[in-house]
C-alpha angles and dihedrals in degrees: 000000000000120000122239122254093259093057092043089053090051090052093045091048089052092050091049092049090051094049098089091053091046091056090053096043093043106030096161119074092231088061099035101050099054091047096045095042092052090059096039093051092055089057093043090050090053094055124099119234088260093053099040096090090047092052092047091050092051091050092047090050094052091048090049090058090061096041098254128127122201113223135171088273095051098043124086099035094319093297105096127270132136086319 
């Protein structure tokens, strides 16, 4: 069952707050993307069809702030997907 926007925002805020530590703990893309994508996909999977684009935009925005862009190759644990 999809989560409501408030819960999605809480999860997204938590992911965004963890991002600086992730970039330190996983400095190489081959380490960062599987870790980040695993967390992001849980949130995406919890979104309703109506909220999915919103969640994706929030994730793209937080990645933009650290100079990363999520592509098909970096989504889904670094191995492609709807990423």
